[in-house]
N, C-alpha and C positions, 0 to 999 in steps of 0.2 A: 715670315721669311727670316732665316738666320743671318746673323752678322758674323763674319769671320775675322779673327785676329791675324793680321799680316805681320810677319817677321822678316828681317833681312837675313842674309846667309849666316850671320854670326848669332842669330837667335834673339836679337834685340827687337822689341815691339816697334812697329813703324806705322801703325794705324789700324783702323777697322774698315773692312771692305764688305760689300754686299755679296750674296751668294752668286749673283750674276757675274760680278767681277772675278770671283774665285774660279768660276766655271771657265771664263775666258782665259785666265792664267793657266789652268789645267790644259785647255785645248791648245794653247800656244806652246806648251811645254816649259813654261816659266816656273812651275812649282817644283822646288827642290825636294822638299819633304813636308809631311803633314804630321800633326800631333793630335791625339785624342780619339775618342770613340767616333766611329763613322756616323754621320748625320743621316736622316732619312734620304733616300735617293731623289734626284731631280731627273725628270724625264724630258726628252726632246721629241723630235719628229720621227717619223717612220722612214727607214731607208728604202728607197724605191726598188732596188734589186733584190734585197733579201727579205724585205717585209718586217725587219726587226726594228723595234723602237729603241732609240738611243737612251742611255741611262748613265748618270754619273753620280758617284758618291763622294761627298766632301768630308773633310775633317774640320773641326772647329778652329784649328790653328794651322796656318800654312806659311812656309818660308818661300819667298819668291826671289828669283834671281835679280841681281842688280848690285850696285855698288854699296859699300858700307859707309854710312854717313856718321861721323863722330860728332859728339857734342850736342845731343838732342836737348833743346831747351823747352821745357814744358810751358805752353802758353798759359798765361794767367787770365782767367775769366771768373766772374762771380759764381757761376754754376759749379765749377770744379773747386773753387776756394771754399764755398759753403759745404760741399761734400767733404773736403779735407777736414774741415772743422766740425763735422758731424751735425751741421745745421744748428750749431750751438754758439751762443754769444760767448766769446772768450773773456768777457768781463764779468757778467752776472751768472753765467753757466746754464742759462735756460735754453732749451731747444725751441726753435721757431720755424714757422713756414718760410719758404724762400722769399716770399713777398715782404716779410717782416724783418729781413736781414739786410745789412749794408756792409760795404767793404770799408774797413777802418784802417788807416795808416798808423802804425804804432808810433813812428816818428812822422808827424804831419808833413805833407809835401810842401807846405808853406814855410817849413823850417828845415828844408833840405832832405826830407825823406823821399824815398823812391817808390815807384809802383812795381815792386817785385815781391815774390813769394815770401821772402824772409822779413818783410816789413808790413805785411797786411794780414788782417784777421777778420773773421766774421764777427759782426757786432749787431745787436738789436738796435733799432732806431733810437730808443731811449738812452742806452748806454753811449752810443756814438754822439748823440747830442750833448750828453752830460760831460763826456771826455773833452769835447770841443777841440780846440787847437793846442792841446797839451800832450805831453807824454803820459803814459800810464802812471809813472811815479808822481808827476806833478799833479795829476788828477786824483791821486790816491785810489786808483783802480788797477790793482795788479792783474796781469795776464794769468789766466788759468793754464795756459800751455804756450810753449815757444813756437812761433811760426816757422815753418820749414818748407823748402822746395821739394816737392815729390820727385822721386827718381822716375825714369821712363815707365817702369812697370807699374808703380803706384799711380802715375798720371793716367795711363791707359785704363786702369780700373776706374778711376774717378771720372773719366770722360764718358763713360758708358753707363746707361741706366740698368740694362739687363745683360748679364753675361752668363755663359754656360759654365757648368762645373769644371770641365777640363780647362777652360780659359782661366778661370779663377785659380785653379791649382797651379797652372803655369806662371801666372803673374805673381801670385802671393809668395812663391818661393824666393822672390827677389825683393820683397818688402823689407825695409830697413828695421822694422820692429813690429810689435803687435799693434795693430791699428783698430780702434773701436769701430770704424766704419767698414772694416773688412771682415767682421765676424758675422 
């Protein structure tokens, strides 16, 4: 079953919906426009009077009626954080499995650091233990990249394991730069 990228009327990504939710939006007349190559059709029941089977074709990206919400704040979780950092420890540079990574606060929370995108990086357990309750400078462990908050387009890419080519084309046009995880 396909997952559909849901946009608001301004074209901002607002989440991923199931094909069933997209079909409901089409049936209610809530879909304003669709983007991308048509997906294989979905079939419904047979109409009693005509004997015709219902059929709907979806596009991988749909804009749905509703109000425009400003100021999307991408939620921070380890899954998207590790994808942002390409499953790479930003201290030693080695790639690791998700189970071997931890969230490290560049400025430790015990010293006033906050749990936000710009202050956290993926770190292997060894490096996180070695850095301990110090800043990278104090621990003589320079960061290999500067932590950043992904924009809504980048976050929607990071939040989904498998996306279709049309969805990737749409999202990647708004990435702030070349991203190793987006190639």
